[in-house]
C-alpha positions in Angstrom: -2.7 53.2 24.3 -2.1 53.8 20.9 0.3 50.9 20.7 -2.3 48.2 22.2 -5.0 49.5 19.7 -2.2 48.9 16.8 -1.5 45.6 18.2 -5.0 44.5 18.8 -6.0 45.8 14.8 -3.0 43.6 13.6 -3.7 40.6 15.8 -7.6 40.3 14.6 -6.7 39.8 10.9 -4.2 37.5 11.8 -6.1 35.5 13.8 -9.1 35.6 11.4 -7.0 34.3 8.5 -5.6 31.4 10.2 -8.9 30.3 11.6 -10.2 29.5 8.0 -10.1 26.2 6.6 -9.4 25.4 3.3 -12.2 23.5 2.1 -12.1 20.7 -0.7 -15.1 21.1 -2.9 -14.1 18.3 -5.1 -16.6 15.6 -4.2 -15.4 12.0 -5.4 -17.9 10.6 -7.6 -18.6 7.1 -8.5 -19.9 8.4 -11.7 -18.7 7.1 -14.9 -17.9 3.9 -16.6 -15.7 1.3 -14.5 -14.0 -1.6 -16.1 -14.1 -5.0 -14.3 -10.1 -5.8 -14.1 -9.7 -8.6 -11.6 -11.9 -10.9 -9.2 -9.9 -12.8 -6.3 -10.4 -14.9 -3.2 -13.3 -17.0 -2.3 -13.0 -20.6 -0.8 -11.4 -21.8 -4.1 -8.9 -18.8 -4.1 -9.6 -17.5 -7.5 -7.6 -15.0 -9.3 -9.5 -14.0 -12.5 -8.0 -11.4 -14.9 -10.4 -9.5 -17.5 -9.4 -8.1 -20.4 -10.5 -4.2 -21.1 -14.4 -4.2 -22.6 -15.3 -7.6 -21.1 -17.2 -6.0 -18.3 -18.4 -2.6 -17.7 -20.4 -0.8 -15.1 -21.6 2.4 -15.8 -23.1 4.5 -12.7 -25.2 7.2 -13.0 -25.8 8.7 -9.5 -28.5 11.2 -10.7 -30.9 8.1 -11.2 -29.2 5.7 -9.0 -29.0 3.5 -12.0 -25.9 1.1 -13.0 -26.0 -0.1 -16.6 -23.9 -3.6 -16.7 -22.4 -4.5 -20.0 -21.2 -7.9 -19.8 -19.4 -8.9 -23.2 -18.3 -12.6 -21.9 -19.8 -15.2 -24.2 -18.5 -18.1 -22.0 -20.1 -20.1 -19.4 -16.8 -20.5 -17.7 -15.6 -18.9 -14.3 -15.1 -15.5 -16.2 -18.7 -15.4 -16.7 -20.0 -16.7 -13.4 -17.6 -14.2 -11.4 -18.3 -11.3 -13.3 -21.4 -10.8 -11.2 -24.2 -9.6 -13.3 -25.8 -10.1 -16.9 -26.2 -7.1 -19.2 -28.8 -5.0 -17.7 -29.8 -1.6 -16.1 -30.0 -2.1 -12.3 -31.0 0.2 -9.4 -28.0 1.1 -6.9 -27.5 2.9 -3.8 -24.6 3.3 -1.4 -25.3 3.1 2.3 -23.0 4.4 5.0 -22.9 1.3 7.7 -20.4 1.4 10.6 -18.4 4.0 9.0 -18.1 1.6 5.8 -19.8 2.5 2.6 -21.9 -0.6 1.2 -23.3 -1.1 -2.3 -26.6 -2.5 -2.6 -27.8 -3.5 -6.2 -31.4 -4.2 -6.6 -31.8 -4.0 -2.9 -28.8 -6.7 -2.5 -25.8 -5.8 -0.4 -23.1 -6.7 -2.8 -19.9 -5.3 -0.4 -17.9 -2.8 0.9 -17.3 -0.3 -1.9 -14.0 2.0 -2.0 -12.9 4.2 -4.7 -11.1 6.8 -5.9 -10.8 8.4 -9.2 -9.0 5.9 -11.2 -9.7 2.6 -9.0 -12.8 0.9 -7.3 -12.7 -2.1 -5.0 -15.8 -4.0 -3.7 -15.3 -6.2 -1.1 -17.6 -9.1 -0.2 -15.7 -10.2 2.8 -12.3 -11.5 1.4 -11.0 -11.9 4.8 -13.9 -14.6 5.3 -13.9 -16.5 1.9 -15.3 -13.8 -0.2 -14.7 -12.1 -3.2 -12.9 -9.2 -4.1 -14.1 -7.2 -7.3 -11.4 -4.6 -8.7 -12.6 -2.1 -11.3 -10.4 0.5 -13.0 -11.7 3.7 -14.8 
């Protein structure tokens, strides 16, 4: 009987410790400055690289505001495909069919994926949409 009691007391803590899952409290955030790096795709098959500082998107999740700093001064393809002029826009991210969709001023601009250093906005590149690549 003593053996069973000791065995029971030994097994319970082991079971309790093994059932605990490690939680990751590092919630990935879109917050901060993202620099437009490249836009590719489309029917014409464009592939435009941007210089550091040409176009910055600054996300502020607490206010759901996006500040765009567009420093491109030409009317060429770089300006056209940079998407937004300098200004402040409302944004939100909505989960639709297990994909995060980025809405800017109420318009769906594409599926957004990001990690701590890179963000992509896919407007349907598989069907002649654009893929926008940003880096932090």
